[in-house]
Residue frames relative to the residue before (quaternion, step in Angstrom):
aa qw qx qy qz dx dy dz
M 1.0000 0.0000 0.0000 0.0000 0.00 0.00 0.00
K 0.3020 -0.7141 0.5971 0.2058 3.54 -1.12 0.77
I 0.0590 -0.8244 0.5616 -0.0383 3.56 -0.85 1.10
K 0.1301 -0.7491 0.6403 0.1096 3.54 -1.13 0.67
L 0.1977 -0.7792 0.5897 0.0776 3.56 -0.73 1.11
D 0.3926 -0.7131 0.5367 0.2221 3.49 -0.95 1.00
E 0.6900 -0.5307 0.3275 0.3675 3.55 -1.25 0.43
N 0.6355 0.5546 -0.3279 0.4254 3.62 1.19 -0.41
L 0.6237 0.5487 -0.3296 0.4486 3.58 1.27 -0.12
P 0.5881 -0.5950 0.4094 0.3640 3.56 -1.13 0.66
T 0.5257 -0.6449 0.4712 0.2928 3.55 -1.01 0.96
G 0.5736 0.6105 -0.3739 0.3981 3.62 1.11 -0.57
L 0.5377 0.6163 -0.4043 0.4093 3.57 1.21 -0.28
V 0.5733 0.5907 -0.3850 0.4174 3.56 1.09 -0.64
D 0.6956 0.4729 -0.2768 0.4647 3.58 0.85 -0.91
V 0.6513 0.5342 -0.2937 0.4519 3.54 1.01 -0.92
L 0.7200 0.4372 -0.2430 0.4811 3.54 0.85 -0.97
S 0.6249 0.5285 -0.3415 0.4621 3.58 1.02 -0.74
A 0.6479 0.5431 -0.3102 0.4348 3.54 1.01 -0.83
L 0.6798 0.4570 -0.2655 0.5085 3.54 1.27 -0.51
G 0.6552 -0.5830 0.2840 0.3876 3.54 1.34 0.31
H 0.5278 0.6191 -0.4250 0.3968 3.59 1.30 0.16
E 0.4064 -0.6607 0.5803 0.2481 3.52 -1.33 0.50
V 0.0512 -0.8534 0.5158 -0.0557 3.59 -0.37 1.31
D 0.0770 -0.7501 0.6564 0.0251 3.58 -0.92 1.02
T 0.1834 -0.7658 0.5962 0.1562 3.60 -1.17 0.44
V 0.6266 -0.5402 0.4290 0.3627 3.52 -1.23 0.62
P 0.6881 0.4667 -0.3123 0.4596 3.70 0.75 -0.87
D 0.6600 0.5267 -0.3159 0.4326 3.59 0.92 -0.79
E 0.6911 0.4638 -0.2343 0.5024 3.49 1.28 -0.55
G 0.5049 -0.6824 0.3870 0.3601 3.53 1.35 0.11
M 0.5454 0.6502 -0.3721 0.3758 3.59 1.19 0.43
A 0.3561 0.7562 -0.4873 0.2528 3.56 1.25 0.13
G 0.8028 0.2487 -0.2257 0.4927 3.56 -0.99 0.99
R 0.5284 0.6295 -0.4165 0.3886 3.55 1.27 -0.01
D 0.6554 -0.5180 0.3895 0.3878 3.54 -1.26 0.47
D 0.5646 -0.6259 0.4089 0.3497 3.59 -0.99 0.82
T 0.6035 0.5542 -0.3978 0.4128 3.64 1.00 -0.49
L 0.6426 0.5019 -0.3313 0.4748 3.62 1.05 -0.70
V 0.6438 0.5072 -0.3226 0.4734 3.60 1.00 -0.80
W 0.6172 0.5585 -0.3229 0.4504 3.54 1.07 -0.89
R 0.6718 0.5174 -0.2837 0.4477 3.56 0.87 -1.06
A 0.6597 0.5191 -0.2891 0.4602 3.52 1.00 -0.94
A 0.6442 0.4972 -0.3178 0.4867 3.56 1.04 -0.72
Q 0.6758 0.4723 -0.3050 0.4767 3.59 0.86 -0.81
D 0.6431 0.5188 -0.3307 0.4559 3.62 0.90 -0.76
A 0.7183 0.4010 -0.2490 0.5112 3.59 1.11 -0.64
G 0.4787 -0.6952 0.4307 0.3195 3.63 1.21 0.10
R 0.4615 0.6974 -0.4186 0.3541 3.57 1.10 0.73
S 0.4323 -0.6150 0.5808 0.3123 3.53 -1.19 0.62
S 0.2675 -0.8274 0.4917 0.0465 3.50 -1.05 0.84
S 0.1800 -0.7075 0.6630 0.1657 3.39 -1.43 0.26
L 0.0424 -0.7928 0.6079 -0.0119 3.55 -0.82 1.04
R 0.6083 -0.5657 0.4123 0.3741 3.56 -1.22 0.52
I 0.8004 0.0819 0.0011 0.5939 3.57 0.89 -0.93
S 0.2643 0.7480 -0.5913 0.1448 3.51 -0.90 0.82
T 0.1502 -0.7647 0.6225 0.0713 3.53 -1.24 0.60
S 0.5831 -0.5550 0.4186 0.4204 3.56 -1.17 0.32
R 0.5885 0.5601 -0.3961 0.4279 3.61 1.04 -0.45
S 0.7055 0.4645 -0.2559 0.4701 3.55 0.97 -0.93
F 0.8066 0.1546 -0.0490 0.5684 3.56 1.03 -0.77
A 0.1171 -0.8403 0.5281 0.0355 3.55 0.49 1.28
P 0.5518 -0.5952 0.4409 0.3831 3.59 -1.01 0.68
G 0.7582 0.3639 -0.2750 0.4658 3.51 -1.05 0.76
T 0.6702 0.4615 -0.3059 0.4943 3.64 1.22 -0.23
H 0.7497 0.2609 -0.1627 0.5860 3.66 1.27 0.13
H 0.6380 -0.5418 0.4018 0.3715 3.56 -1.35 0.05
G 0.6978 -0.4295 0.2491 0.5164 3.57 1.29 -0.25
I 0.0782 -0.7819 0.6180 0.0247 3.55 -1.14 0.78
L 0.1331 -0.7497 0.6429 0.0833 3.56 -1.11 0.80
L 0.1125 -0.7476 0.6540 0.0248 3.48 -0.85 1.12
V 0.0761 -0.7897 0.6070 0.0468 3.55 -0.83 0.93
R 0.0660 -0.7983 0.5982 -0.0226 3.56 -0.65 1.13
L 0.0232 -0.8137 0.5772 -0.0645 3.52 -0.51 1.31
P 0.5271 -0.6475 0.4393 0.3316 3.62 -1.05 0.71
Q 0.7714 0.1914 -0.0972 0.5991 3.54 1.15 -0.68
P 0.1549 -0.8460 0.5022 0.0894 3.57 0.27 1.28
G 0.2652 0.7242 -0.6039 0.2012 3.54 -1.16 0.56
R 0.6573 -0.5436 0.3721 0.3661 3.51 -1.25 0.53
A 0.6754 0.4837 -0.3218 0.4541 3.60 0.88 -0.90
A 0.6578 0.5108 -0.3165 0.4541 3.62 0.93 -0.89
L 0.6609 0.5131 -0.3024 0.4566 3.54 0.96 -0.85
L 0.6243 0.5386 -0.3148 0.4701 3.54 0.98 -0.96
E 0.6899 0.4889 -0.2865 0.4506 3.61 0.84 -0.96
R 0.6955 0.4837 -0.2854 0.4481 3.58 0.85 -0.96
V 0.6731 0.4766 -0.3010 0.4788 3.57 0.88 -0.85
G 0.6173 0.5219 -0.3526 0.4714 3.62 0.97 -0.73
R 0.6780 0.4829 -0.3015 0.4650 3.63 0.86 -0.85
L 0.6191 0.5343 -0.3572 0.4512 3.60 1.01 -0.72
F 0.7162 0.4614 -0.2639 0.4523 3.55 0.79 -0.97
Q 0.6464 0.4853 -0.3252 0.4907 3.62 1.20 -0.30
E 0.7793 0.3938 -0.1654 0.4584 3.53 0.93 -0.93
E 0.7313 0.4004 -0.2280 0.5029 3.70 1.01 -0.63
D 0.5090 -0.6123 0.5236 0.3030 3.47 -1.40 0.39
V 0.1044 -0.8579 0.5007 0.0494 3.56 0.58 1.22
D 0.5970 0.5676 -0.3918 0.4097 3.65 1.02 -0.47
S 0.6207 0.5212 -0.3528 0.4675 3.64 1.16 -0.37
W 0.5695 0.6201 -0.3603 0.4016 3.64 1.27 -0.11
A 0.3965 0.7349 -0.4886 0.2530 3.59 1.20 -0.08
G 0.8233 0.1871 -0.1584 0.5120 3.58 -0.82 0.95
C 0.6080 0.5882 -0.3276 0.4207 3.62 1.28 -0.08
L 0.3090 -0.6691 0.6280 0.2499 3.47 -1.36 0.32
V 0.0733 -0.8233 0.5624 -0.0202 3.59 -0.38 1.31
T 0.0793 -0.7688 0.6332 0.0414 3.59 -0.92 0.93
A 0.0582 -0.8007 0.5962 0.0105 3.59 -0.72 1.09
T 0.1300 -0.7234 0.6712 0.0966 3.54 -1.18 0.76
L 0.7462 -0.3573 0.2776 0.4884 3.56 -1.23 -0.26
R 0.8173 0.2921 -0.1070 0.4851 3.56 0.96 -0.85
K 0.7843 0.2831 -0.1227 0.5382 3.58 1.15 -0.53
V 0.1386 -0.7217 0.6716 0.0937 3.46 -1.43 0.42
R 0.0808 -0.7865 0.6122 -0.0070 3.59 -0.72 1.20
V 0.1028 -0.8047 0.5843 0.0238 3.49 -0.74 1.13
K 0.1194 -0.7625 0.6310 0.0784 3.60 -0.70 1.04
R 0.2165 -0.8101 0.5423 0.0534 3.50 -0.55 1.30
P 0.5960 -0.5319 0.4238 0.4270 3.69 -1.13 0.43
A 0.5126 -0.6593 0.4731 0.2807 3.51 -1.13 0.79
């Protein structure tokens, strides 16, 4: 899977996801840090990458209108918790089936909204 990580995500995710065979780009490495989410979104879509954005809703990013979005909602946010949860998701879930989907993950659940 091709993935673009936004600047608010731990850089350790690059190593974790790359080790699992994914192709990972980051917003800072592409010189896009601090840019508006719409520019980051367009760059991800143009590159055919699934994305992580700071703010998104299913209304704004309906399944099937993009390459895929993963939202992670944790009760105790932090870089270590996020790194651990995303690492586990990519090891345990069939993430390739998430293409074009809006995926919301909590500590205990994963909800996948698929294109209609």
